[in-house]
C-alpha positions in Angstrom: 4.5 -17.0 19.4 2.1 -17.9 16.7 3.0 -19.4 13.5 2.3 -17.6 10.3 -1.0 -18.8 8.4 0.0 -21.3 5.6 -3.1 -21.0 3.4 -4.9 -18.1 2.1 -8.2 -18.8 3.7 -5.8 -18.2 7.1 -4.7 -15.0 6.0 -6.4 -11.9 7.6 -8.5 -9.8 5.5 -5.9 -6.7 4.8 -2.8 -8.3 5.4 -0.3 -9.9 3.3 2.2 -12.6 4.5 5.6 -11.4 4.6 8.2 -13.4 2.7 10.3 -15.9 4.9 13.7 -14.3 5.0 15.6 -17.6 4.2 13.4 -17.9 1.1 14.2 -14.5 -0.8 16.2 -14.7 -3.5 19.3 -12.0 -3.6 19.6 -10.4 -7.2 23.0 -8.3 -7.7 22.7 -5.1 -9.9 24.2 -5.4 -13.3 27.5 -3.3 -13.2 29.4 -4.4 -16.6 28.4 -2.7 -19.7 25.1 -3.6 -21.6 25.9 -6.3 -24.5 24.8 -4.0 -27.8 23.6 -6.3 -30.7 26.1 -7.2 -33.1 26.0 -5.3 -36.4 25.9 -7.8 -39.6 28.2 -7.3 -42.4 26.3 -6.7 -45.5 23.3 -4.9 -44.4 23.1 -0.8 -46.0 22.9 1.7 -42.7 19.6 3.4 -42.2 19.1 6.2 -44.1 20.1 9.5 -42.4 17.6 11.7 -41.4 16.6 14.6 -44.0 17.4 18.0 -43.0 14.5 20.6 -42.4 13.8 23.1 -44.8 14.3 26.9 -43.2 11.0 28.5 -42.3 10.7 31.4 -44.4 8.5 34.5 -43.9 6.6 33.5 -47.6 5.7 30.2 -45.8 4.3 32.0 -42.4 2.4 34.3 -44.7 0.5 31.0 -46.7 0.3 29.2 -43.0 -1.4 32.3 -42.1 -3.4 32.7 -45.3 -4.7 29.3 -45.1 -5.8 29.7 -41.2 -7.6 33.0 -42.0 -9.3 31.6 -44.7 -10.6 28.6 -42.2 -11.7 30.8 -39.6 -13.4 33.0 -42.6 -15.0 29.7 -43.3 -16.1 29.1 -40.1 -17.3 32.8 -39.2 -19.6 32.8 -42.6 -21.2 29.7 -41.4 -22.0 31.2 -38.2 -23.9 34.4 -39.5 -25.5 32.1 -41.8 -26.9 29.6 -39.0 -27.6 32.6 -36.8 -30.5 35.0 -38.8 -32.7 35.9 -36.3 -33.7 39.4 -35.8 -32.6 41.4 -32.6 -33.4 44.5 -31.4 -29.5 46.8 -30.8 -29.7 49.8 -28.8 -27.0 52.1 -28.6 -27.4 55.1 -26.4 -30.3 56.9 -28.3 -30.3 54.8 -31.6 -32.3 51.5 -31.8 -32.6 49.2 -35.1 -33.1 45.5 -35.8 -30.1 43.1 -37.4 -29.2 39.8 -37.7 -27.8 38.3 -34.7 -25.0 36.7 -36.4 -24.1 40.6 -37.8 -24.1 41.8 -34.8 -21.8 39.5 -33.2 -19.6 39.6 -36.5 -19.5 43.8 -36.4 -18.9 43.5 -32.2 -15.9 41.3 -33.0 -14.6 43.6 -35.7 -14.7 46.3 -33.7 -13.1 44.3 -30.9 -10.4 43.2 -33.1 -9.5 47.0 -34.6 -9.5 47.9 -30.9 -6.5 45.4 -30.1 -5.1 46.2 -33.5 -4.8 49.9 -32.7 -3.6 49.3 -29.3 -0.6 46.8 -30.8 -0.1 49.4 -33.5 0.5 51.8 -30.7 2.8 50.2 -28.9 5.0 49.1 -31.8 5.2 52.9 -32.6 6.6 53.2 -29.3 9.2 50.4 -29.8 10.3 51.6 -32.7 10.7 55.7 -31.1 12.6 54.1 -28.3 14.8 52.1 -30.2 15.6 54.8 -32.8 16.6 57.2 -29.7 18.9 54.4 -28.1 20.5 54.2 -31.9 21.3 58.0 -32.1 22.4 57.6 -29.0 24.9 55.1 -29.4 25.9 56.7 -32.7 27.2 60.1 -30.6 28.9 57.6 -28.3 
């Protein structure tokens, strides 16, 4: 039987010495209530948090307007920095236009397509809801 190394130089690389079972301290878990700090008399209690203001439609419109203005300013900067002339071809049409303006027109066209699809879906949902309301009134 070999004895355990007693100095750090005698420990093989990659191995840590195991603790001696006689030297291990046994700790017991705390099972009682944790002591709360005692409140001193004469001090005022902390102020209660202020109630949040309700979100209103006008507040949402204001936030959307501010965000829209920020996007508009960024878009104007983009167009101003991209003044190179590019040739656009669409079927048999061909023309020269600024790169920034061409990308802006493409973005607006894409936005209009998405808005048209969204509007069609809203109209469809409203028609379905109207039919369901009429069916419930008949019952």
